[in-house]
TORKOL-4160 file (C-alpha; in steps of 0.2 Angstrom, whole numbers, padded with zeros to 4 digits, m for minus):
69
<pt num="1" X="m0034" Y="0039" Z="m0063"/>
<pt num="2" X="m0050" Y="0038" Z="m0053"/>
<pt num="3" X="m0044" Y="0025" Z="m0040"/>
<pt num="4" X="m0034" Y="0034" Z="m0026"/>
<pt num="5" X="m0026" Y="0029" Z="m0010"/>
<pt num="6" X="m0037" Y="0034" Z="0005"/>
<pt num="7" X="m0023" Y="0032" Z="0018"/>
<pt num="8" X="m0004" Y="0035" Z="0019"/>
<pt num="9" X="0000" Y="0016" Z="0016"/>
<pt num="10" X="0018" Y="0017" Z="0022"/>
<pt num="11" X="0013" Y="0027" Z="0038"/>
<pt num="12" X="0000" Y="0014" Z="0041"/>
<pt num="13" X="0012" Y="0000" Z="0039"/>
<pt num="14" X="0025" Y="0009" Z="0050"/>
<pt num="15" X="0012" Y="0010" Z="0064"/>
<pt num="16" X="0010" Y="m0009" Z="0063"/>
<pt num="17" X="0029" Y="m0011" Z="0064"/>
<pt num="18" X="0033" Y="m0013" Z="0046"/>
<pt num="19" X="0046" Y="0000" Z="0041"/>
<pt num="20" X="0052" Y="0001" Z="0023"/>
<pt num="21" X="0068" Y="m0007" Z="0029"/>
<pt num="22" X="0059" Y="m0022" Z="0036"/>
<pt num="23" X="0048" Y="m0024" Z="0021"/>
<pt num="24" X="0063" Y="m0025" Z="0010"/>
<pt num="25" X="0074" Y="m0035" Z="0021"/>
<pt num="26" X="0061" Y="m0048" Z="0025"/>
<pt num="27" X="0056" Y="m0048" Z="0006"/>
<pt num="28" X="0038" Y="m0044" Z="0010"/>
<pt num="29" X="0037" Y="m0030" Z="m0003"/>
<pt num="30" X="0051" Y="m0025" Z="m0015"/>
<pt num="31" X="0059" Y="m0007" Z="m0016"/>
<pt num="32" X="0051" Y="m0004" Z="m0033"/>
<pt num="33" X="0034" Y="m0007" Z="m0026"/>
<pt num="34" X="0038" Y="0003" Z="m0010"/>
<pt num="35" X="0042" Y="0018" Z="m0022"/>
<pt num="36" X="0026" Y="0015" Z="m0032"/>
<pt num="37" X="0016" Y="0016" Z="m0015"/>
<pt num="38" X="0026" Y="0031" Z="m0010"/>
<pt num="39" X="0022" Y="0041" Z="m0026"/>
<pt num="40" X="0003" Y="0035" Z="m0025"/>
<pt num="41" X="0005" Y="0025" Z="m0041"/>
<pt num="42" X="m0005" Y="0009" Z="m0044"/>
<pt num="43" X="0001" Y="m0008" Z="m0038"/>
<pt num="44" X="m0004" Y="m0026" Z="m0042"/>
<pt num="45" X="m0019" Y="m0035" Z="m0034"/>
<pt num="46" X="m0006" Y="m0047" Z="m0026"/>
<pt num="47" X="0002" Y="m0032" Z="m0017"/>
<pt num="48" X="m0015" Y="m0025" Z="m0012"/>
<pt num="49" X="m0019" Y="m0042" Z="m0005"/>
<pt num="50" X="m0003" Y="m0042" Z="0005"/>
<pt num="51" X="m0006" Y="m0024" Z="0011"/>
<pt num="52" X="m0023" Y="m0029" Z="0017"/>
<pt num="53" X="m0016" Y="m0044" Z="0027"/>
<pt num="54" X="m0002" Y="m0034" Z="0035"/>
<pt num="55" X="m0014" Y="m0019" Z="0039"/>
<pt num="56" X="m0028" Y="m0031" Z="0044"/>
<pt num="57" X="m0041" Y="m0022" Z="0033"/>
<pt num="58" X="m0051" Y="m0023" Z="0017"/>
<pt num="59" X="m0046" Y="m0016" Z="0001"/>
<pt num="60" X="m0059" Y="m0003" Z="0002"/>
<pt num="61" X="m0050" Y="0004" Z="0018"/>
<pt num="62" X="m0035" Y="0007" Z="0007"/>
<pt num="63" X="m0042" Y="0013" Z="m0010"/>
<pt num="64" X="m0056" Y="0024" Z="m0015"/>
<pt num="65" X="m0064" Y="0027" Z="m0032"/>
<pt num="66" X="m0066" Y="0045" Z="m0037"/>
<pt num="67" X="m0075" Y="0052" Z="m0052"/>
<pt num="68" X="m0064" Y="0060" Z="m0065"/>
<pt num="69" X="m0068" Y="0079" Z="m0068"/>
């Protein structure tokens, strides 16, 4: 998959005050999605949009497109 995370999303969320516990309890992001992010798997555009809002950034700050070898 050529699209990869540029940052550690969960660490970035934590630095903004969004721990995984808070994300789940406040139903911001579900456990399955948290696990997908933790394992560097793809998530929906809806989730990417939420991440951009929470992290106050653009999608290009989270993802990068790398050529497959």
